[in-house]
C-alpha positions in Angstrom: 0.0 0.0 0.0 1.3 3.5 -0.8 1.1 6.2 1.9 1.9 9.9 2.0 3.5 11.0 5.3 1.7 14.0 6.8 3.7 14.1 10.0 7.0 12.1 9.9 9.2 10.8 12.7 11.9 8.4 13.7 11.6 4.6 13.9 9.1 3.2 16.6 7.4 6.6 16.9 3.9 7.6 15.8 3.5 9.2 12.4 0.4 10.5 10.6 -0.2 9.4 7.0 -2.8 9.5 4.3 -3.5 6.7 1.8 -6.0 8.0 -0.6 -8.9 6.8 1.6 -8.3 8.5 4.9 -5.8 10.0 7.3 -4.6 7.8 10.2 -1.9 7.5 12.8 0.5 4.5 12.9 3.8 3.5 14.4 6.7 3.8 11.9 8.8 0.6 11.7 11.4 1.6 9.2 15.1 1.6 10.0 15.4 5.4 9.5 13.3 8.4 10.1 10.6 9.0 7.6 10.3 12.7 6.6 7.1 14.6 6.3 5.9 14.8 2.7 7.5 11.5 1.6 5.6 8.8 -0.3 6.4 5.3 0.9 5.2 1.8 0.0 4.3 -0.1 3.2 2.7 -3.1 4.7 0.2 -2.2 7.4 0.0 -4.6 10.4 -2.7 -4.7 13.0 -1.4 -5.9 16.4 -4.6 -7.1 18.0 -7.5 -9.4 17.2 -10.4 -8.0 15.4 -12.7 -8.4 18.4 -14.5 -5.2 17.5 -15.4 -6.4 14.0 -18.9 -5.7 12.8 -20.6 -5.8 9.5 -21.4 -2.3 8.2 -23.8 -0.9 5.7 -23.0 -0.9 2.0 -22.8 2.9 2.0 -19.6 2.8 4.2 -16.4 3.8 2.5 -13.4 1.4 2.7 -10.3 2.9 4.3 -8.4 3.7 7.5 -9.1 6.7 9.7 -8.1 7.8 13.2 -10.3 9.4 15.8 -8.9 10.1 19.2 -6.8 7.1 20.2 -8.6 4.6 18.0 -8.0 3.5 14.4 -11.0 2.4 12.3 -10.4 0.1 9.4 -13.3 -0.5 6.9 -12.8 -3.1 4.3 -14.5 -5.8 2.3 -13.6 -9.4 3.3 -11.6 -10.7 0.3 -10.4 -13.9 1.8 -10.4 -16.0 5.0 -7.1 -17.8 5.5 -7.0 -20.8 7.7 -10.0 -19.5 9.7 -7.5 -17.4 11.7 -6.9 -14.5 9.4 -9.2 -12.2 7.4 -7.9 -10.4 4.3 -9.7 -7.0 4.0 -9.7 -5.2 0.7 -9.5 -1.4 1.3 -10.0 -0.7 -2.4 -7.1 0.0 -3.1 -4.8 -2.0 -0.8 -5.3 -4.9 1.5 -4.7 -5.5 5.2 -4.8 -8.7 7.2 -6.4 -8.9 10.6 -6.5 -11.8 13.1 -10.0 -13.1 13.4 -12.0 -12.2 16.5 -11.6 -14.5 19.5 -15.4 -15.2 19.2 -16.6 -16.7 15.9 -18.5 -14.3 13.7 -21.1 -14.8 11.1 -19.3 -13.0 8.2 -18.5 -14.1 4.7 -16.3 -13.2 1.8 -17.8 -10.0 0.3 -19.1 -8.6 3.5 -18.1 -5.0 4.3 -16.8 -4.8 7.9 -15.4 -2.3 10.4 -12.7 -3.0 12.9 -11.5 -0.6 15.6 -8.0 -1.0 17.0 -5.6 0.9 19.1 -2.4 0.3 17.2 -1.4 0.0 13.6 2.2 -0.6 12.4 3.7 0.6 9.1 6.6 -1.4 7.7 8.3 -0.1 4.5 8.4 -2.5 1.6 10.4 -0.5 -0.9 13.7 -1.1 0.8 
């Protein structure tokens, strides 16, 4: 996924980015500081189970946004891998989230929302 850095910072510090579908905060996991204004290809990782996952209406817009100390991810379930991992299509971009600890009645194609506290950004264009 390609992001544009709104507020840069050194490794293991919070930065603010946009990705064409929303502005959100994440922890930068690159080896060097990422400067404000740079465009970087990254893999986004969610560090917690998707326990807050819920199916949302079809009028919701896929993407990632931050409000206060929570990050909201909205995406369409593109794939379920080994029953432990959901692949969400953010249209464009994908993100993988660990399934909720309690089974959910969701299927490929459902539009879902997940609220988490921490998102990590790993650069992929090294």
